[in-house]
N, CA and C atoms of all chains as a GROMACS GRO file, in nm:
protein
  528
    1VAL      N    1   3.993   9.417   8.710
    1VAL     CA    2   4.083   9.429   8.808
    1VAL      C    3   4.163   9.318   8.766
    2SER      N    4   4.275   9.378   8.784
    2SER     CA    5   4.382   9.277   8.704
    2SER      C    6   4.521   9.258   8.831
    3ALA      N    7   4.610   9.212   8.860
    3ALA     CA    8   4.740   9.196   8.920
    3ALA      C    9   4.859   9.112   8.879
    4PRO      N   10   4.977   9.198   8.818
    4PRO     CA   11   5.017   9.069   8.786
    4PRO      C   12   5.100   9.006   8.886
    5GLN      N   13   5.093   8.840   8.817
    5GLN     CA   14   5.109   8.737   8.948
    5GLN      C   15   5.262   8.666   8.923
    6ALA      N   16   5.338   8.658   8.990
    6ALA     CA   17   5.454   8.560   9.009
    6ALA      C   18   5.406   8.433   8.954
    7THR      N   19   5.484   8.365   8.855
    7THR     CA   20   5.450   8.220   8.803
    7THR      C   21   5.501   8.149   8.896
    8TYR      N   22   5.490   8.017   8.865
    8TYR     CA   23   5.564   7.902   8.932
    8TYR      C   24   5.706   7.862   8.902
    9VAL      N   25   5.790   7.958   8.809
    9VAL     CA   26   5.935   7.969   8.765
    9VAL      C   27   5.982   8.070   8.883
   10HIS      N   28   5.898   8.200   8.931
   10HIS     CA   29   5.970   8.233   9.027
   10HIS      C   30   5.926   8.179   9.182
   11LEU      N   31   5.858   8.092   9.177
   11LEU     CA   32   5.824   8.010   9.316
   11LEU      C   33   5.946   7.915   9.392
   12GLY      N   34   6.009   7.871   9.251
   12GLY     CA   35   6.096   7.764   9.281
   12GLY      C   36   6.218   7.833   9.299
   13ARG      N   37   6.216   7.987   9.223
   13ARG     CA   38   6.329   8.050   9.262
   13ARG      C   39   6.374   8.080   9.426
   14ALA      N   40   6.272   8.114   9.419
   14ALA     CA   41   6.200   8.158   9.592
   14ALA      C   42   6.180   8.054   9.644
   15VAL      N   43   6.203   7.944   9.638
   15VAL     CA   44   6.258   7.843   9.686
   15VAL      C   45   6.370   7.762   9.711
   16ARG      N   46   6.430   7.793   9.662
   16ARG     CA   47   6.615   7.790   9.598
   16ARG      C   48   6.665   7.905   9.738
   17ARG      N   49   6.622   8.022   9.697
   17ARG     CA   50   6.669   8.154   9.771
   17ARG      C   51   6.639   8.140   9.924
   18MET      N   52   6.546   8.081   9.978
   18MET     CA   53   6.504   8.051  10.094
   18MET      C   54   6.593   7.941  10.143
   19ARG      N   55   6.621   7.876  10.086
   19ARG     CA   56   6.706   7.721  10.143
   19ARG      C   57   6.849   7.770  10.147
   20GLN      N   58   6.831   7.839  10.028
   20GLN     CA   59   7.005   7.871  10.070
   20GLN      C   60   7.057   8.005  10.186
   21ALA      N   61   6.927   8.070  10.196
   21ALA     CA   62   6.937   8.161  10.320
   21ALA      C   63   6.954   8.077  10.462
   22ARG      N   64   6.902   7.954  10.460
   22ARG     CA   65   6.908   7.901  10.570
   22ARG      C   66   6.983   7.789  10.578
   23ASP      N   67   7.073   7.806  10.472
   23ASP     CA   68   7.181   7.708  10.475
   23ASP      C   69   7.138   7.547  10.510
   24MET      N   70   7.018   7.529  10.386
   24MET     CA   71   7.007   7.412  10.390
   24MET      C   72   7.030   7.340  10.262
   25THR      N   73   7.053   7.210  10.294
   25THR     CA   74   7.120   7.145  10.160
   25THR      C   75   6.984   7.110  10.092
   26MET      N   76   6.950   7.066   9.950
   26MET     CA   77   6.857   7.000   9.879
   26MET      C   78   6.803   6.904   9.948
   27GLU      N   79   6.909   6.799   9.992
   27GLU     CA   80   6.853   6.681  10.076
   27GLU      C   81   6.766   6.730  10.219
   28GLU      N   82   6.857   6.782  10.317
   28GLU     CA   83   6.739   6.852  10.398
   28GLU      C   84   6.609   6.882  10.367
   29LEU      N   85   6.628   6.932  10.301
   29LEU     CA   86   6.460   7.028  10.251
   29LEU      C   87   6.338   6.923  10.168
   30ALA      N   88   6.394   6.841  10.090
   30ALA     CA   89   6.374   6.759  10.019
   30ALA      C   90   6.282   6.657  10.162
   31ASP      N   91   6.421   6.614  10.216
   31ASP     CA   92   6.351   6.561  10.383
   31ASP      C   93   6.238   6.605  10.450
   32ALA      N   94   6.284   6.717  10.485
   32ALA     CA   95   6.130   6.819  10.559
   32ALA      C   96   6.041   6.814  10.504
   33ALA      N   97   6.068   6.814  10.364
   33ALA     CA   98   5.869   6.836  10.273
   33ALA      C   99   5.835   6.743  10.242
   34GLY      N  100   5.888   6.603  10.292
   34GLY     CA  101   5.867   6.480  10.241
   34GLY      C  102   5.891   6.482  10.103
   35MET      N  103   5.936   6.480  10.009
   35MET     CA  104   5.934   6.486   9.851
   35MET      C  105   6.096   6.469   9.830
   36HIS      N  106   6.047   6.405   9.689
   36HIS     CA  107   6.192   6.375   9.677
   36HIS      C  108   6.278   6.431   9.624
   37LEU      N  109   6.463   6.409   9.611
   37LEU     CA  110   6.524   6.498   9.638
   37LEU      C  111   6.516   6.560   9.456
   38THR      N  112   6.482   6.461   9.318
   38THR     CA  113   6.504   6.516   9.190
   38THR      C  114   6.417   6.613   9.171
   39TYR      N  115   6.290   6.569   9.250
   39TYR     CA  116   6.142   6.640   9.220
   39TYR      C  117   6.224   6.804   9.270
   40LEU      N  118   6.240   6.801   9.385
   40LEU     CA  119   6.272   6.941   9.460
   40LEU      C  120   6.350   7.039   9.355
   41SER      N  121   6.490   6.931   9.287
   41SER     CA  122   6.569   6.974   9.193
   41SER      C  123   6.515   7.027   9.087
   42ASP      N  124   6.391   6.957   9.038
   42ASP     CA  125   6.301   7.016   8.937
   42ASP      C  126   6.237   7.146   8.930
   43ILE      N  127   6.202   7.157   9.069
   43ILE     CA  128   6.138   7.284   9.139
   43ILE      C  129   6.179   7.388   9.156
   44GLU      N  130   6.332   7.383   9.187
   44GLU     CA  131   6.390   7.501   9.189
   44GLU      C  132   6.481   7.511   9.039
   45LEU      N  133   6.464   7.483   8.947
   45LEU     CA  134   6.570   7.493   8.871
   45LEU      C  135   6.456   7.522   8.734
   46TYR      N  136   6.329   7.455   8.722
   46TYR     CA  137   6.249   7.491   8.636
   46TYR      C  138   6.131   7.530   8.696
   47GLY      N  139   6.121   7.537   8.799
   47GLY     CA  140   5.937   7.524   8.840
   47GLY      C  141   5.833   7.436   8.779
   48ARG      N  142   5.765   7.389   8.909
   48ARG     CA  143   5.652   7.308   8.901
   48ARG      C  144   5.555   7.366   8.960
   49ASN      N  145   5.435   7.374   8.874
   49ASN     CA  146   5.271   7.404   8.922
   49ASN      C  147   5.270   7.340   8.974
   50LEU      N  148   5.269   7.380   9.123
   50LEU     CA  149   5.248   7.309   9.251
   50LEU      C  150   5.137   7.329   9.331
   51THR      N  151   5.083   7.224   9.358
   51THR     CA  152   4.960   7.211   9.442
   51THR      C  153   4.976   7.313   9.602
   52TRP      N  154   4.857   7.355   9.664
   52TRP     CA  155   4.881   7.387   9.737
   52TRP      C  156   4.938   7.356   9.891
   53ASP      N  157   4.887   7.210   9.865
   53ASP     CA  158   4.953   7.112   9.954
   53ASP      C  159   5.080   7.102   9.960
   54LYS      N  160   5.170   7.090   9.855
   54LYS     CA  161   5.310   7.040   9.842
   54LYS      C  162   5.365   7.237   9.856
   55ILE      N  163   5.276   7.328   9.840
   55ILE     CA  164   5.362   7.446   9.853
   55ILE      C  165   5.348   7.433  10.068
   56ALA      N  166   5.271   7.424  10.091
   56ALA     CA  167   5.284   7.396  10.234
   56ALA      C  168   5.397   7.320  10.268
   57GLY      N  169   5.419   7.216  10.235
   57GLY     CA  170   5.529   7.128  10.243
   57GLY      C  171   5.610   7.182  10.247
   58LEU      N  172   5.676   7.271  10.140
   58LEU     CA  173   5.792   7.325  10.132
   58LEU      C  174   5.815   7.430  10.223
   59ALA      N  175   5.688   7.497  10.260
   59ALA     CA  176   5.727   7.651  10.356
   59ALA      C  177   5.713   7.618  10.487
   60ARG      N  178   5.668   7.493  10.503
   60ARG     CA  179   5.712   7.375  10.632
   60ARG      C  180   5.832   7.367  10.646
   61GLY      N  181   5.907   7.329  10.591
   61GLY     CA  182   6.032   7.235  10.558
   61GLY      C  183   6.107   7.364  10.564
   62LEU      N  184   6.105   7.478  10.528
   62LEU     CA  185   6.154   7.590  10.526
   62LEU      C  186   6.147   7.677  10.664
   63GLY      N  187   6.087   7.622  10.729
   63GLY     CA  188   6.035   7.701  10.884
   63GLY      C  189   5.977   7.856  10.837
   64THR      N  190   5.901   7.841  10.768
   64THR     CA  191   5.812   7.959  10.698
   64THR      C  192   5.685   7.951  10.646
   65THR      N  193   5.613   8.085  10.624
   65THR     CA  194   5.436   8.026  10.604
   65THR      C  195   5.443   8.069  10.425
   66ILE      N  196   5.325   8.004  10.402
   66ILE     CA  197   5.318   8.023  10.247
   66ILE      C  198   5.283   8.146  10.219
   67SER      N  199   5.241   8.252  10.282
   67SER     CA  200   5.273   8.378  10.239
   67SER      C  201   5.401   8.472  10.209
   68ALA      N  202   5.479   8.445  10.284
   68ALA     CA  203   5.580   8.454  10.297
   68ALA      C  204   5.700   8.355  10.189
   69LEU      N  205   5.645   8.291  10.133
   69LEU     CA  206   5.725   8.226  10.028
   69LEU      C  207   5.676   8.312   9.909
   70ALA      N  208   5.486   8.312   9.891
   70ALA     CA  209   5.500   8.337   9.793
   70ALA      C  210   5.509   8.463   9.758
   71ALA      N  211   5.554   8.586   9.906
   71ALA     CA  212   5.603   8.726   9.888
   71ALA      C  213   5.742   8.714   9.821
   72SER      N  214   5.812   8.592   9.815
   72SER     CA  215   5.993   8.598   9.821
   72SER      C  216   5.945   8.553   9.641
   73ALA      N  217   5.847   8.489   9.625
   73ALA     CA  218   5.815   8.448   9.480
   73ALA      C  219   5.806   8.582   9.371
   74GLU      N  220   5.724   8.664   9.452
   74GLU     CA  221   5.698   8.779   9.411
   74GLU      C  222   5.780   8.879   9.400
   75ASP      N  223   5.912   8.857   9.477
   75ASP     CA  224   6.004   8.958   9.445
   75ASP      C  225   6.110   8.891   9.343
   76GLU      N  226   6.118   8.766   9.314
   76GLU     CA  227   6.195   8.733   9.201
   76GLU      C  228   6.104   8.757   9.058
   77ARG      N  229   5.990   8.791   9.072
   77ARG     CA  230   5.927   8.833   8.970
   77ARG      C  231   5.959   9.005   8.955
   78ARG      N  232   5.962   9.048   9.060
   78ARG     CA  233   5.997   9.228   9.028
   78ARG      C  234   6.154   9.230   8.983
   79ARG      N  235   6.240   9.105   9.038
   79ARG     CA  236   6.344   9.141   8.984
   79ARG      C  237   6.403   9.097   8.840
   80ASP      N  238   6.320   8.995   8.763
   80ASP     CA  239   6.312   8.950   8.636
   80ASP      C  240   6.262   9.059   8.567
   81HIS      N  241   6.153   9.189   8.609
   81HIS     CA  242   6.102   9.281   8.531
   81HIS      C  243   6.161   9.404   8.569
   82ASP      N  244   6.245   9.436   8.648
   82ASP     CA  245   6.314   9.523   8.703
   82ASP      C  246   6.371   9.604   8.545
   83GLY      N  247   6.357   9.710   8.566
   83GLY     CA  248   6.424   9.797   8.423
   83GLY      C  249   6.377   9.768   8.293
   84GLU      N  250   6.314   9.647   8.257
   84GLU     CA  251   6.202   9.633   8.169
   84GLU      C  252   6.012   9.717   8.194
   85ALA      N  253   5.981   9.756   8.094
   85ALA     CA  254   5.894   9.801   8.064
   85ALA      C  255   5.807   9.689   8.032
   86VAL      N  256   5.731   9.593   8.117
   86VAL     CA  257   5.659   9.512   8.078
   86VAL      C  258   5.536   9.566   8.170
   87GLN      N  259   5.429   9.484   8.078
   87GLN     CA  260   5.267   9.484   8.113
   87GLN      C  261   5.209   9.390   8.180
   88SER      N  262   5.276   9.260   8.111
   88SER     CA  263   5.254   9.134   8.174
   88SER      C  264   5.098   9.113   8.221
   89VAL      N  265   6.276   7.219  11.179
   89VAL     CA  266   6.206   7.332  11.132
   89VAL      C  267   6.063   7.300  11.088
   90SER      N  268   5.968   7.406  11.152
   90SER     CA  269   5.811   7.357  11.093
   90SER      C  270   5.727   7.486  11.122
   91ALA      N  271   5.662   7.471  11.061
   91ALA     CA  272   5.552   7.581  11.071
   91ALA      C  273   5.418   7.536  11.076
   92PRO      N  274   5.296   7.589  11.145
   92PRO     CA  275   5.157   7.566  11.098
   92PRO      C  276   5.102   7.617  10.964
   93GLN      N  277   5.046   7.500  10.896
   93GLN     CA  278   5.048   7.593  10.723
   93GLN      C  279   4.892   7.600  10.730
   94ALA      N  280   4.812   7.685  10.667
   94ALA     CA  281   4.682   7.695  10.660
   94ALA      C  282   4.657   7.613  10.521
   95THR      N  283   4.577   7.548  10.554
   95THR     CA  284   4.516   7.397  10.450
   95THR      C  285   4.436   7.453  10.305
   96TYR      N  286   4.398   7.413  10.241
   96TYR     CA  287   4.366   7.436  10.109
   96TYR      C  288   4.176   7.498  10.142
   97VAL      N  289   4.135   7.440  10.274
   97VAL     CA  290   3.976   7.460  10.310
   97VAL      C  291   4.013   7.642  10.342
   98HIS      N  292   4.104   7.632  10.441
   98HIS     CA  293   4.146   7.781  10.451
   98HIS      C  294   4.130   7.860  10.344
   99LEU      N  295   4.237   7.835  10.251
   99LEU     CA  296   4.222   7.919  10.126
   99LEU      C  297   4.101   7.942  10.036
  100GLY      N  298   3.976   7.847  10.054
  100GLY     CA  299   3.888   7.837   9.978
  100GLY      C  300   3.789   7.978  10.081
  101ARG      N  301   3.830   7.955  10.208
  101ARG     CA  302   3.734   8.075  10.261
  101ARG      C  303   3.811   8.209  10.251
  102ALA      N  304   3.915   8.230  10.247
  102ALA     CA  305   3.986   8.351  10.227
  102ALA      C  306   3.928   8.371  10.042
  103VAL      N  307   3.934   8.280  10.006
  103VAL     CA  308   3.880   8.371   9.853
  103VAL      C  309   3.729   8.403   9.881
  104ARG      N  310   3.645   8.340   9.960
  104ARG     CA  311   3.547   8.375   9.991
  104ARG      C  312   3.516   8.524  10.042
  105ARG      N  313   3.602   8.555  10.125
  105ARG     CA  314   3.576   8.646  10.211
  105ARG      C  315   3.659   8.745  10.114
  106MET      N  316   3.750   8.740  10.039
  106MET     CA  317   3.800   8.849   9.986
  106MET      C  318   3.712   8.901   9.869
  107ARG      N  319   3.628   8.773   9.835
  107ARG     CA  320   3.526   8.835   9.733
  107ARG      C  321   3.433   8.910   9.756
  108GLN      N  322   3.355   8.878   9.880
  108GLN     CA  323   3.245   8.958   9.921
  108GLN      C  324   3.328   9.106   9.984
  109ALA      N  325   3.455   9.099  10.043
  109ALA     CA  326   3.483   9.250  10.070
  109ALA      C  327   3.489   9.314   9.936
  110ARG      N  328   3.510   9.257   9.828
  110ARG     CA  329   3.513   9.354   9.727
  110ARG      C  330   3.347   9.341   9.623
  111ASP      N  331   3.275   9.308   9.682
  111ASP     CA  332   3.163   9.342   9.625
  111ASP      C  333   3.142   9.253   9.473
  112MET      N  334   3.237   9.132   9.482
  112MET     CA  335   3.183   9.063   9.376
  112MET      C  336   3.093   8.934   9.383
  113THR      N  337   3.032   8.936   9.245
  113THR     CA  338   2.957   8.768   9.316
  113THR      C  339   3.069   8.673   9.248
  114MET      N  340   2.989   8.533   9.295
  114MET     CA  341   3.085   8.431   9.232
  114MET      C  342   3.058   8.438   9.076
  115GLU      N  343   2.956   8.457   9.010
  115GLU     CA  344   2.957   8.503   8.874
  115GLU      C  345   3.111   8.633   8.800
  116GLU      N  346   3.108   8.708   8.864
  116GLU     CA  347   3.226   8.802   8.814
  116GLU      C  348   3.398   8.741   8.845
  117LEU      N  349   3.371   8.684   8.976
  117LEU     CA  350   3.523   8.615   8.987
  117LEU      C  351   3.518   8.509   8.908
  118ALA      N  352   3.475   8.395   8.934
  118ALA     CA  353   3.480   8.323   8.833
  118ALA      C  354   3.480   8.311   8.662
  119ASP      N  355   3.458   8.435   8.650
  119ASP     CA  356   3.488   8.479   8.475
  119ASP      C  357   3.600   8.582   8.510
  120ALA      N  358   3.649   8.661   8.574
  120ALA     CA  359   3.793   8.748   8.568
  120ALA      C  360   3.858   8.632   8.638
  121ALA      N  361   3.883   8.480   8.664
  121ALA     CA  362   3.944   8.430   8.679
  121ALA      C  363   3.950   8.294   8.596
  122GLY      N  364   3.875   8.296   8.510
  122GLY     CA  365   3.888   8.200   8.401
  122GLY      C  366   3.854   8.067   8.477
  123MET      N  367   3.764   8.025   8.524
  123MET     CA  368   3.726   7.930   8.575
  123MET      C  369   3.570   7.913   8.578
  124HIS      N  370   3.471   7.798   8.594
  124HIS     CA  371   3.352   7.742   8.575
  124HIS      C  372   3.337   7.810   8.734
  125LEU      N  373   3.222   7.839   8.720
  125LEU     CA  374   3.110   7.919   8.849
  125LEU      C  375   3.097   7.756   8.937
  126THR      N  376   3.106   7.692   8.909
  126THR     CA  377   3.028   7.533   9.011
  126THR      C  378   3.178   7.503   9.077
  127TYR      N  379   3.298   7.552   8.991
  127TYR     CA  380   3.426   7.493   9.072
  127TYR      C  381   3.493   7.581   9.152
  128LEU      N  382   3.440   7.706   9.093
  128LEU     CA  383   3.473   7.850   9.210
  128LEU      C  384   3.370   7.799   9.354
  129SER      N  385   3.261   7.755   9.313
  129SER     CA  386   3.178   7.743   9.422
  129SER      C  387   3.239   7.643   9.534
  130ASP      N  388   3.302   7.527   9.446
  130ASP     CA  389   3.334   7.392   9.537
  130ASP      C  390   3.459   7.471   9.592
  131ILE      N  391   3.517   7.535   9.559
  131ILE     CA  392   3.654   7.596   9.613
  131ILE      C  393   3.601   7.659   9.740
  132GLU      N  394   3.535   7.789   9.707
  132GLU     CA  395   3.490   7.858   9.837
  132GLU      C  396   3.428   7.753   9.924
  133LEU      N  397   3.387   7.669   9.923
  133LEU     CA  398   3.242   7.600  10.006
  133LEU      C  399   3.349   7.484  10.070
  134TYR      N  400   3.453   7.431  10.005
  134TYR     CA  401   3.479   7.302  10.022
  134TYR      C  402   3.632   7.268  10.030
  135GLY      N  403   3.706   7.395   9.959
  135GLY     CA  404   3.848   7.358   9.903
  135GLY      C  405   3.870   7.331   9.839
  136ARG      N  406   3.936   7.359   9.745
  136ARG     CA  407   4.043   7.232   9.633
  136ARG      C  408   4.186   7.242   9.642
  137ASN      N  409   4.258   7.156   9.650
  137ASN     CA  410   4.389   7.106   9.617
  137ASN      C  411   4.421   7.214   9.503
  138LEU      N  412   4.443   7.361   9.482
  138LEU     CA  413   4.465   7.434   9.366
  138LEU      C  414   4.639   7.446   9.354
  139THR      N  415   4.631   7.425   9.240
  139THR     CA  416   4.770   7.462   9.163
  139THR      C  417   4.790   7.628   9.196
  140TRP      N  418   4.958   7.624   9.183
  140TRP     CA  419   4.987   7.772   9.178
  140TRP      C  420   4.919   7.866   9.068
  141ASP      N  421   4.913   7.756   8.965
  141ASP     CA  422   4.875   7.882   8.847
  141ASP      C  423   4.704   7.921   8.855
  142LYS      N  424   4.641   7.843   8.935
  142LYS     CA  425   4.477   7.872   8.927
  142LYS      C  426   4.498   7.950   9.058
  143ILE      N  427   4.560   7.962   9.168
  143ILE     CA  428   4.565   8.016   9.280
  143ILE      C  429   4.625   8.185   9.163
  144ALA      N  430   4.696   8.211   9.126
  144ALA     CA  431   4.717   8.300   9.053
  144ALA      C  432   4.644   8.339   9.007
  145GLY      N  433   4.527   8.261   8.953
  145GLY     CA  434   4.428   8.340   8.839
  145GLY      C  435   4.318   8.371   8.966
  146LEU      N  436   4.325   8.332   9.028
  146LEU     CA  437   4.216   8.390   9.121
  146LEU      C  438   4.245   8.514   9.211
  147ALA      N  439   4.367   8.516   9.247
  147ALA     CA  440   4.425   8.653   9.308
  147ALA      C  441   4.419   8.748   9.194
  148ARG      N  442   4.463   8.726   9.059
  148ARG     CA  443   4.442   8.814   8.979
  148ARG      C  444   4.290   8.872   8.969
  149GLY      N  445   4.210   8.760   8.960
  149GLY     CA  446   4.068   8.820   8.938
  149GLY      C  447   4.003   8.888   9.062
  150LEU      N  448   4.097   8.885   9.201
  150LEU     CA  449   4.032   8.927   9.297
  150LEU      C  450   4.119   9.091   9.298
  151GLY      N  451   4.238   9.110   9.224
  151GLY     CA  452   4.306   9.222   9.229
  151GLY      C  453   4.397   9.264   9.263
  152THR      N  454   4.454   9.128   9.372
  152THR     CA  455   4.565   9.104   9.463
  152THR      C  456   4.674   9.038   9.426
  153THR      N  457   4.746   8.995   9.533
  153THR     CA  458   4.869   8.896   9.492
  153THR      C  459   4.851   8.790   9.576
  154ILE      N  460   4.911   8.674   9.521
  154ILE     CA  461   4.893   8.525   9.582
  154ILE      C  462   4.930   8.555   9.724
  155SER      N  463   5.060   8.604   9.742
  155SER     CA  464   5.104   8.643   9.902
  155SER      C  465   4.998   8.716   9.996
  156ALA      N  466   4.932   8.778   9.937
  156ALA     CA  467   4.781   8.874   9.997
  156ALA      C  468   4.719   8.756  10.033
  157LEU      N  469   4.671   8.649   9.935
  157LEU     CA  470   4.606   8.577   9.963
  157LEU      C  471   4.580   8.470  10.031
  158ALA      N  472   4.734   8.440  10.022
  158ALA     CA  473   4.790   8.342  10.155
  158ALA      C  474   4.771   8.372  10.292
  159ALA      N  475   4.807   8.505  10.286
  159ALA     CA  476   4.822   8.571  10.397
  159ALA      C  477   4.667   8.545  10.504
  160SER      N  478   4.585   8.588  10.354
  160SER     CA  479   4.437   8.580  10.450
  160SER      C  480   4.406   8.448  10.467
  161ALA      N  481   4.480   8.364  10.392
  161ALA     CA  482   4.395   8.187  10.432
  161ALA      C  483   4.479   8.162  10.570
  162GLU      N  484   4.626   8.190  10.599
  162GLU     CA  485   4.639   8.194  10.737
  162GLU      C  486   4.591   8.259  10.813
  163ASP      N  487   4.525   8.382  10.798
  163ASP     CA  488   4.415   8.426  10.903
  163ASP      C  489   4.285   8.340  10.911
  164GLU      N  490   4.230   8.310  10.807
  164GLU     CA  491   4.120   8.210  10.858
  164GLU      C  492   4.194   8.095  10.907
  165ARG      N  493   4.289   8.030  10.916
  165ARG     CA  494   4.346   7.909  11.018
  165ARG      C  495   4.333   7.987  11.134
  166ARG      N  496   4.379   8.074  11.166
  166ARG     CA  497   4.405   8.155  11.295
  166ARG      C  498   4.264   8.174  11.348
  167ARG      N  499   4.166   8.188  11.279
  167ARG     CA  500   4.061   8.199  11.348
  167ARG      C  501   3.958   8.058  11.370
  168ASP      N  502   3.987   7.954  11.293
  168ASP     CA  503   3.986   7.826  11.315
  168ASP      C  504   4.044   7.788  11.465
  169HIS      N  505   4.182   7.816  11.486
  169HIS     CA  506   4.231   7.720  11.615
  169HIS      C  507   4.226   7.857  11.750
  170ASP      N  508   4.170   7.985  11.688
  170ASP     CA  509   4.140   8.094  11.845
  170ASP      C  510   4.101   8.012  11.931
  171GLY      N  511   4.140   8.066  12.033
  171GLY     CA  512   4.091   7.926  12.189
  171GLY      C  513   4.125   7.841  12.200
  172GLU      N  514   4.158   7.766  12.103
  172GLU     CA  515   4.181   7.617  12.152
  172GLU      C  516   4.363   7.598  12.153
  173ALA      N  517   4.382   7.520  12.189
  173ALA     CA  518   4.510   7.499  12.253
  173ALA      C  519   4.558   7.366  12.159
  174VAL      N  520   4.618   7.423  12.004
  174VAL     CA  521   4.634   7.344  11.881
  174VAL      C  522   4.763   7.364  11.871
  175GLN      N  523   4.856   7.225  11.864
  175GLN     CA  524   4.974   7.228  11.805
  175GLN      C  525   4.982   7.201  11.649
  176SER      N  526   4.902   7.091  11.595
  176SER     CA  527   4.915   7.094  11.476
  176SER      C  528   5.002   7.089  11.366
   0.00000   0.00000   0.00000
């Protein structure tokens, strides 16, 4: 039993995409999620292996749920692998 | 902008519920997720503030996605708050 999973790099990209879709600045989201701007920037650009609580804070700041944020990360993963014959 | 979020206690309950729905033992899931049985037991009973990678490992072991696991955690949260007038 196994399913390909989005990585935390995809999670970071999903955060960025959802933030931009909401016309939020990084400052606004960092504020809403209670994290430093530099940390949010790292998350969006490189990904970080965030804990559930931090993911919940980001989701809350985006006005969405963890499941919706994770689904968006899975979309990012699909974008990555579209057109490739990847098993991963 | 804010949305109520499932906590990691709800995540642990969701793992247990999905594992049982699949007729998997804790041993089988711990094996599939590459974690110790005692750690999985802690997660299911008390919750742990897991990182994205560990959540991905559990989802993979359950043959599901992180978003589906998170949605199940949100169901657990709703079960908790049903009938209560909670704002949280």
